[in-house]
N, C-alpha and C positions, 0 to 999 in steps of 0.2 A: 620232592625227589631231586630237583635241580640243586637245592641248597646242600643236600647230602653229598651229591657228586662233587659240587664245588668245594665243600669242606674236605672231602677225601683228597681232591687234587691239591689243595693248599697244604694239607698235612704231609702228603707225599713229597711235595716240593720243599717244605721246611725241613723235614727230616733227612731228605736225600742231599740237600744243598751243601751241608758242611763238608762232604767228601769231595765236592767238585769246585767249591768257591776258590777261584784264583789259582788253581793247581793244574798243571799239565801232567801228563803221564811221567815225564822225566822228573818233575818236581815231587810227585808222590814217591817215585822210586828213590830219589835222594833222601827223602824223609825216612822212608822205610829202612834204608841202609844205615842212616845215622842212628836211628833208634836201636837197631840190632847191634850196632857197634857199642853203644852205651850199655846195652844189656850184657854184651860180652865183657866189658870192663867191670861191670857190677859182679858178674859171675867170677871173674879172676880175683877180685877183691875178696869175695866170700871164700873162694878156694884157698886163698892165701891167709885166711882167718883174720883178715884186716877189716874188722867191722866198722871202724871209723872211716876208712876209705870207701867201703860199701855205702855208708850213709852220706858220704859227700855227694852222692848222686841223688839224694832225697831232699826235696824242698821241705821247709818248715810248713807244718800243717796242723791245725788244732781241731779239724773236723773229720778226722778219720785217716790217719796216716797209713796204717797197715791193718789188715784183717788177716790173721793167721789161724787156720783151722778153726774158725768160728769165734775167735777172740778178737775183739775190737780194741785197738790201741789208738786212742784219739789223737795223740800228739807224736811228733817226730821223736821227742825226747823219751817218751814212754816206750815207743817202739825200739829205739836204740838201746835203752837199758834192758829191755826184755830179750832182744836178740843177743846182746852181749852175754847175759846170764845163760841163755840157751847154748851158746858156743863154749862155755867153760869146760864142759866134759868132752869136747871134740878135739881129737888129735889131727884129723884130716877129713876133708870133705871134697867130693867130686860130683859135679852136676853133668848129667847127660840129657840133652834136649831131644825130644821126639819131633815136636813142631814148634815153630815160632812164627806167629802170624801177626802182621802189623796192619791195622786199619788207620789210615790217615783221616782224621776228622776235619782238620783245618790246617793251614800252614804252620800253626803253632801248637797243635794238639794231636796226639796219636795214641792209640791203644794197642798194647802188645798182649796177645793171648798166647799162652804156651803151655806145653806139658812135657813131662820128662820124669826123671828119677834122681834122687840124691843118694849117694853112698857115703855113709859116715863111719869113720873108725874112731872108737872112743879111746879115752886116755887110760881107762882102767887096765889092770893087769890080771889076766890076759885081756887084750883089747877085743872088743866086740865090733862086728861090722853090721851095720843096719842099712838096708836098701829100702827107700821109701818112694813110691810113685807120688807125683803131685801134679796139680794144675795151678796156673797162676795168671793173673791179669795185672798189668801195670799201666797206669795212665801217665803218659809223658807230656810235658809242656816245654815249649821253647822259651827259655828265660835268659836274657843277656847273651844270646847267641849260643847257648848250650842246652841240650836236651836233658831235663831232670825229671825224676819220678815224683809226681804229686801224691799218688796213692797206689798201693799194691795190695793185692788180695791173693793169698796162697792157701790152697786146700791140700793137705797131705792125707794119704790113705795109709793107715797103719796096717801092716800085715800080721 
């Protein structure tokens, strides 16, 4: 029984420690603010239909760059090509965020969990407007002094 209690205490310490290691409340708040600002820049890039600028915030990754509504794109390049193809029929897009919650894991790692909806106006004539609720997670890492997305997971709900 002692070993079970000791194991539980060690596990609790190991899994709780990343959120506290070397971080003050103001340090966590600064990271949260920085991650939210990068997400705002990513949102503006998408709304400007500038997919290359959007992906400038994404790190190279060959082990799962993006998962979008159940589809795994293992590399940044595959994800970029897929997103570009998806935006071909889009005349305009607007994102509305309900919640954006940042969990600071360490001084160099943070997780953004958010939900909202996208409103897309298509290029067809007459244009169609499609509003889609979604939930998203983005793993950010601090690289060369800049917060970059290492992995994103987006789940859309089709109406």
